[in-house]
C-alpha positions in Angstrom: 0.0 0.0 0.0 1.2 3.5 -0.8 -0.2 6.4 1.3 -0.1 9.8 -0.4 -0.1 12.6 2.2 -1.9 15.9 1.9 -0.5 19.2 3.3 -3.1 19.5 6.1 -2.0 16.2 7.6 1.5 17.5 8.2 0.4 20.9 9.3 -2.1 19.6 11.8 0.4 17.0 13.1 3.0 19.8 13.7 0.6 22.3 15.2 -1.8 20.1 17.2 -0.7 16.5 17.9 2.9 15.7 17.2 5.1 18.8 17.5 8.5 18.1 15.9 10.4 19.0 19.0 8.0 17.1 21.4 7.1 13.9 19.5 10.0 13.3 17.2 9.0 9.6 17.0 6.1 10.5 14.7 8.4 12.3 12.3 11.0 9.5 12.3 8.1 7.0 11.7 6.9 9.0 8.7 10.5 9.0 7.3 10.9 5.3 7.9 7.7 4.6 5.9 8.8 7.1 3.2 12.1 5.4 2.9 10.3 2.1 2.4 7.9 3.5 -0.2 4.7 3.2 2.0 4.2 6.9 2.6 5.0 9.6 0.1 4.3 13.2 -0.6 3.6 14.3 -4.2 5.9 17.1 -5.5 3.1 19.7 -5.7 2.2 19.0 -2.1 5.8 19.5 -1.1 5.9 22.7 -3.1 2.7 23.9 -1.3 4.3 23.3 2.1 7.5 25.1 1.1 5.5 28.1 -0.4 4.1 28.7 3.1 4.2 32.2 4.5 7.1 31.6 6.8 10.0 29.3 7.4 9.1 27.0 10.3 10.0 23.6 11.7 7.8 21.8 9.2 9.3 23.5 6.1 12.8 22.9 7.4 12.0 19.2 8.0 10.5 18.8 4.6 13.5 20.5 2.9 15.9 18.4 4.8 14.1 15.2 4.0 12.6 15.9 0.5 14.6 13.2 -1.2 13.1 10.6 1.1 9.5 12.0 1.3 8.9 13.0 -2.3 7.0 10.7 -4.7 9.4 10.6 -7.6 7.0 10.6 -10.5 5.0 12.9 -12.8 1.2 12.9 -13.0 -0.1 10.7 -15.8 -1.9 12.7 -18.4 -4.9 10.5 -18.5 -5.2 10.5 -14.7 -4.9 14.3 -14.7 -7.6 14.6 -17.2 -9.9 12.2 -15.4 -9.3 13.9 -12.0 -10.3 17.3 -13.5 -13.3 16.2 -15.5 -14.8 13.4 -13.4 -13.5 14.3 -10.0 -13.8 18.1 -10.2 -16.5 18.2 -12.8 -14.8 20.5 -15.4 -15.9 20.2 -19.0 -12.3 19.8 -20.0 -8.7 20.1 -18.8 -8.6 23.5 -20.5 -11.6 24.7 -18.6 -9.9 23.8 -15.4 -6.8 25.9 -16.2 -8.4 29.2 -15.1 -9.0 27.8 -11.6 -5.6 26.2 -11.4 -3.5 29.4 -11.9 -2.1 28.9 -8.4 -1.3 25.3 -9.2 -3.2 24.0 -6.1 -1.8 20.7 -4.8 -5.1 18.9 -4.3 -5.8 17.8 -7.9 -2.3 16.6 -8.2 -2.5 14.5 -5.0 -5.7 12.9 -6.3 -4.3 12.3 -9.7 -1.3 10.5 -8.3 -3.6 8.2 -6.3 -5.7 7.6 -9.4 -2.6 6.0 -11.1 -3.4 2.8 -9.2 -6.4 2.8 -6.9 -5.9 -0.8 -5.9 -2.7 0.1 -3.9 -2.8 3.9 -3.4 -4.7 5.8 -0.7 -5.0 9.5 0.0 -4.4 10.7 3.6 -6.2 14.0 4.3 -8.0 15.7 7.2 -10.4 17.4 4.8 -14.1 16.6 5.5 -17.0 16.6 3.0 -19.2 19.7 3.8 -21.3 20.1 0.7 -22.7 17.7 -1.9 -20.5 17.9 -5.0 -23.4 18.8 -7.3 -24.3 21.8 -5.1 -20.8 23.5 -5.3 -20.7 26.7 -7.3 -17.1 26.2 -8.3 -15.7 22.6 -8.9 -12.3 23.6 -7.6 -13.9 24.0 -4.1 -14.7 20.3 -3.9 -13.0 18.6 -1.0 -10.5 15.8 -1.5 -12.8 13.1 0.0 -15.6 14.1 -2.4 -13.2 14.0 -5.4 -11.8 10.7 -4.2 -15.2 9.2 -3.8 -16.2 10.2 -7.4 -13.1 8.6 -8.7 -13.2 5.4 -6.6 -10.0 6.3 -4.6 -9.9 5.2 -0.9 -9.1 8.0 1.5 -8.3 8.1 5.2 -7.3 10.5 8.0 -4.1 10.7 10.0 -5.4 8.5 12.8 -6.5 5.7 10.5 -3.0 5.8 8.9 -1.5 5.5 12.4 -3.5 2.4 13.0 -2.9 0.9 9.6 0.9 1.4 9.8 1.0 0.7 13.6 2.6 3.9 15.0 3.7 3.5 18.6 5.7 5.7 20.9 8.1 3.8 23.1 7.6 4.4 26.8 10.7 5.7 28.6 
């Protein structure tokens, strides 16, 4: 199984649950699984983290470990097209270009998972808040909605922790 991690998973871990300086075991665990090709971060997601408004512990950690963390592949053109048209509901890839001026990472994350839905999962903390047909702008669709439309399994950080058996040793 390959788990593809969304930006929000790392930001929430750093800010809320597993601060880099307080729970370093979590970050070593992520690196261990990244080195063994079970957890990866697509290039656009890494770019999104590094484009953040300030240099912080997370961006420093990502920069230092980019070679291990990064999914070393480009998005397949067919998966990209299907993500934008079926998942996000655009009439065509060209129609989506207007909304993707900022090169948002979400569609890339989903397209990488679409490459092989039998062994790839998306890890995100996003929640579905609106039915996809009621959204005024397709780019506002949340990752779980897009994944559901494309038949991609998705999970949150805590399910990932259970599936890959994260444990903190007691001292």
